[in-house]
N, C-alpha and C positions, 0 to 999 in steps of 0.2 A: 825591598821593592821587587815586584815580579812583573815581567813584561812578556806577553805571548804574541807572536806574530800571526795574525789572522789572514793577511794577504801579502804576498810578494810574487815576483815573477817566477821564482823557483819554489818548490814545495817538497816536503817530506811525504813519505807514504801515508795514505789515508786522508789527505786534505788536498784541495785544489789550488792550482797556481793560475795567476793571471797578471797582466801588466797593471800594477797598482800597488797600493800599500794600505795596511790597516793594522793597528796595534791595540791590544787590550792591556791596559796598565792598572795594576793594583799597587797603590803606594799612598802613604800618608793617611791611611784609613779610608781611602776613596777608591772607586772603580771608574775608569775613564776609557772611552773609545777615542783613539787618536787616528783620524782619517777613516774613510769608509769605502775602500775598493769594493767592487760589485759582489765578490764572493764572501764578504765578511760574515754575513748571517749564516750561510751554509757551513763555512768552516768553523765558526764559533760553536754551532750545534754539535759538530763532529768532535770538537775538543772539550765538550762539556761546559761551555761558557754561556751564561744566560744574559743576553744583551739588555734585557729588561732591568737588570740590576745596576746598569751604569748610572753613576751620579752626574757625569758630565760627558759631553762629546766635544771634540775639537776638530776643526778643519784646518790643516796646515796651510793650504792654499786652494785657489779656486779652479782646479783642473779636474776633469771627470774621473781620472784614475785614482783620485784621492777623495773626491766628494760625490761620486756618482751614486753611492748608496745612501745619501743623506735622507731622501724621502723614506727609504726602507727603515732606516734607524728611527725616524720620528714615528713610524707606525709600530715598530717592535718595542719601543720604549716610550711610555706615556708621560714621563715626568722630567727627564733630564733636559737641561738647556744645551744648545749647540752654540759653541763659540767660534765665530768666524772673524776674520780681519775686516775692518771697514772697507767697503768697495769690492767685496768678494763676488758680488752678483753682477758685476759689469761683464759684458760679452768679451770672450777671450778666444783667440785663434792660434793655430800653428801653421807655419809655412812648410809644406811637405817637400820632399826632394823633387817631386814632379813640377813644383812651382805653384801648385794650387794651395788655397787656404782652407782650413777645416776647423769647424767650431769645436773647442775642447773645454768650454766652460761648464758650469754647473747650472742646475735648473733655477732660472731667475724667479719662477713662481713661488719658490720657497722663501724668498726674501721677506715676505709679509707674515710668515709664521711667527706667532707670538713667543715661541721658544727659541728663536734664533737671536743671538746676542752679538752685536758687532763690537769688536774690541779696539782699544787704543794701542799705543806702542807697548804698554805693559798692562797686564791684567792678572790679578791674583784670584785663582779659582778657590783655593783653600790654603791653609798654612802648608808651605812646602811645595805647592804647585803654582808655578808662575809662567804665564805666556808672555812672550816678548817679540817685538819686531824692530823696526827702525834700523835695519842693516843698510848702511849707506856706502860702504867700501865696495870696490869692484876688483880687488886683487885676485889673480888666478881665476878669472871669470870664464866659465865654460863657453866655448864657441857653439855648443849644441843648443844654446838658448835662442832658437829661431822662433820666438813666440811673440804674439802680437796682441794689441789692445782692441783691434777692430778688423773688419774684413777687407779693408783697403790694401792690406799687405805692406803698409808703410810705417805704422806707429808701433815701435817696439814695446813690449811689456816691461814695466819698471819693477815688477814683482813686489810692489808695496802691499799686495794682498797676502804675502807669505808671513807666517808666524811660527814660532818655535816654543817648545816646552822645556822648562828647567824643573827638574824634580830634586828636592833636597830632603833626605830622610836618613836619620841615624848617622849623621856625619858624612854621608855619601851623596854625590851629585851625579845626575844623568842628564844629558842633553838629548832631546828627541827632535829630530829634524825630518820633515817629510820628504822633500826633494832637494833642498839646498840650492834652489835656483840662484840665490844671492851669492852662493859660494860658501862652502863649509868653512874656509879660512876666515872669511868676513863675518860669518855668523859667530864663530868662536871669539873673534875680536870684539863684537858687540856684547857677547855674553860676559867677557872679561870686564866690561864697563859696569855691569850689574853685579857681578860676583867674581872677584879676581882669582879665586881658587880654581885650578884646572878641573874639569869634570872627570869623574872616575870612568865614565862610559859615554860614548857618543853613538846614537842609534838612528839609522835612517838612510835615505838615498843621498848620494853626493853629486848626482847629475853630471857624470863624466862620460856617459855613453853618447855615441853619435847615432841618433835615431835612424833605423832602417839599414844599418850597416854593422859590420864587426870592427870598424875602425876605432883606433884609440889615439888620443893626443898624448904621446909619451912625455913630452915636455911639461904639459899641464899636470899630468899625474905625478911626475917627479917633483914638481914644485909644490903640489898639495902635500905629498908624502913628507917632504922636507919640513914643511911648517907644522904638520901634525905630529911628527916625531919629536918636535921641540917641546911638546907637552909631556912631562914625565909622568908615567903611570896611567895615562889615559888609554882605554881599550876602545876599539872601533868595531861596530857591527853594522855592516852595510850591504845593500843589495839594490833591487829595483832599478832605478835610473843610473846607478853607478856603472852598470854594464859588466858582463863577465870578463872581457879583456882588461878593463881598468882594474877590476877587483883582483885579478891575478897579479897584476903589477904591484898593487898596493900590498898584497900578501907577501910577495917576494921581498919587499922593502921593510915590512913590519914584522914578518914572522907571525907568531901567535898573537901579536898585539892587534891584528886586524882579522876579523872572521866574517864569513858570509852570513847574511840574514836570510832566512827561508821561512816560508809558511809552515806553521806547526812548531816552530822553535820556541822554547821557553827560556827566558833569561832571568836568573835570580841574582840580583846585585846587592 
């Protein structure tokens, strides 16, 4: 399997960076766009990737930095269906440090597009490509999740709109997680219910950053690291909402087992 990072907060020379995530995945004989941060089309062109060739598109969850390019994808690709979790088009907000609330959802007008498919707790795209959700645990849950289901500033987001991708090919397994709002430890626990073998790789954001600051919750990062280290042989590639300070702590604890994910990076697993 081959995974190319089209969008992340950090970038290699020749491609653009922005707050968001987008991955181009080639696995199981299929091509798939996982999330659509705003620069994904521009960066794909620079990397020689034709988005029109995608067989599927997946939205990991309903925030603009992962789904803001959804309309652009539907225009650039005339055939692929887009798989979103049921309820993804409900309005979603963030509470900023100033106390105000800001809309961070995706374009609700796209809900009626005939190529948009709402998924249940599990959905098989093709042999070896499985979407799953149903993460109910809240162990080591990030305090940075100041996110809301409405503009009243009172109803917390339950992240039921978040889903994840399990790739199984050639005896290897990869877990793709967009932001891990439900907590990467809880996502891995849910994955173990579906497939008890530890994944060979985990790729995506771990949502350990505190928005608008360089703060890091060291106790949270240490707890996450301890649990992740318990999975023998699993490698981690993370960026975006993990945040640079938390990433550095993880790399100190993991060594080469945890690596930064950056725009333009190509992973061959």
